[in-house]
C-alpha positions as CSV (number, residue, x, y, z in Angstrom):
1,M,8.4,-0.2,10.9
2,K,5.1,1.6,10.7
3,A,1.7,0.1,10.2
4,R,1.3,2.5,7.3
5,D,4.3,0.9,5.6
6,L,3.0,-2.6,6.1
7,L,-0.4,-1.6,4.6
8,I,1.2,-0.1,1.6
9,H,3.4,-3.2,1.1
10,L,0.4,-5.5,1.3
11,S,-1.7,-3.3,-0.9
12,L,1.0,-3.4,-3.6
13,K,1.6,-7.1,-3.1
14,Y,-2.1,-8.0,-3.5
15,D,-3.0,-5.2,-6.0
16,G,-5.4,-3.6,-3.5
17,D,-7.5,-6.7,-3.0
18,W,-9.1,-6.2,0.4
19,H,-9.7,-9.9,1.2
20,S,-6.1,-10.8,0.4
21,I,-4.8,-7.9,2.6
22,Y,-7.2,-8.8,5.4
23,H,-6.2,-12.5,5.2
24,A,-2.5,-11.6,5.4
25,I,-3.1,-9.5,8.5
26,K,-5.4,-12.0,10.1
27,T,-3.1,-14.9,9.6
28,R,-0.1,-12.8,10.5
29,E,1.6,-13.5,7.2
30,K,5.3,-13.6,7.5
31,F,7.2,-10.9,5.7
32,N,10.7,-9.5,5.4
33,V,11.0,-6.1,7.1
34,K,13.4,-5.0,4.4
35,D,10.8,-5.8,1.7
36,V,8.2,-3.8,3.6
37,E,10.5,-0.9,4.0
38,A,11.5,-1.1,0.3
39,S,7.8,-1.1,-0.8
40,A,7.1,1.9,1.4
41,K,10.1,3.8,0.1
42,Y,9.3,2.9,-3.5
43,A,5.7,4.1,-3.0
44,E,6.9,7.4,-1.4
45,E,9.4,8.0,-4.2
46,E,6.8,7.3,-6.9
47,L,4.3,9.6,-5.0
48,A,6.9,12.4,-5.1
49,I,6.8,12.2,-8.8
50,L,3.1,11.6,-9.0
51,A,2.4,14.5,-6.6
52,K,2.8,16.9,-9.4
53,T,-0.2,15.3,-11.0
54,N,-2.4,15.2,-7.8
55,Y,-1.9,11.5,-6.7
56,A,-1.9,10.5,-3.1
57,I,-1.9,7.5,-0.8
58,V,-3.9,7.5,2.5
59,T,-4.0,4.5,4.8
60,V,-6.5,3.7,7.5
61,T,-3.8,4.8,10.0
62,D,-3.4,8.3,8.6
63,E,-5.2,11.3,10.0
64,E,-6.4,12.2,6.5
65,Y,-8.4,9.0,6.2
66,P,-12.1,9.9,6.1
67,E,-14.0,9.1,9.3
68,W,-17.1,8.1,7.5
69,L,-15.2,5.5,5.5
70,K,-13.7,3.9,8.6
71,S,-17.2,2.8,9.6
72,S,-18.0,1.2,6.3
73,M,-17.6,-2.6,5.9
74,P,-15.1,-3.5,4.7
75,A,-13.2,-0.2,5.0
76,P,-10.3,-0.1,2.6
77,F,-6.9,-0.4,4.2
78,V,-5.3,1.9,1.7
79,L,-6.9,4.7,-0.5
80,Y,-5.4,5.7,-3.7
81,L,-6.4,9.2,-4.7
82,K,-6.2,11.1,-7.9
83,D,-7.3,14.7,-7.9
84,G,-8.9,14.0,-4.5
85,E,-11.1,11.1,-5.9
86,I,-10.7,7.5,-4.7
87,V,-9.5,5.1,-7.4
88,S,-10.0,1.4,-6.7
89,K,-6.6,-0.1,-7.2
90,P,-2.9,1.1,-7.0
91,F,-2.0,3.6,-9.7
92,K,-1.0,2.2,-13.0
93,G,2.8,2.0,-12.9
94,L,2.8,1.7,-9.1
95,K,3.5,-1.9,-8.5
96,K,5.3,-3.8,-5.8
97,P,9.1,-3.5,-6.4
98,E,10.8,-6.8,-7.1
99,A,12.5,-8.3,-4.1
100,S,16.3,-7.8,-4.1
101,P,18.3,-11.0,-4.5
102,K,20.3,-9.9,-1.4
103,H,17.2,-10.5,0.7
104,G,17.0,-14.1,-0.4
105,K,14.1,-13.6,-2.8
106,K,14.0,-14.5,-6.4
107,R,13.1,-12.0,-9.1
108,A,10.0,-12.9,-11.1
């Protein structure tokens, strides 16, 4: 599992809220690896569709993440870009996928 996948998972889970994502990392929130991988796969599949309309996701672990932004406090863990411009939250329609019942999670 990549750090990028975990950041995308937490960003979708907490709707881009920096403090919630930070708290989850700081407290070493427990997570299901399959859920993290599912979130990352879901985001990548959605991005493949959205790429035609100039959407992108860049995490603090990616080379494309702006250096100047890394030094800001608090630096966003995940950037959602549309036409090269940063949007504050995950794209409309890009939400955390519901956990699969086979992973022991209940659907909301």
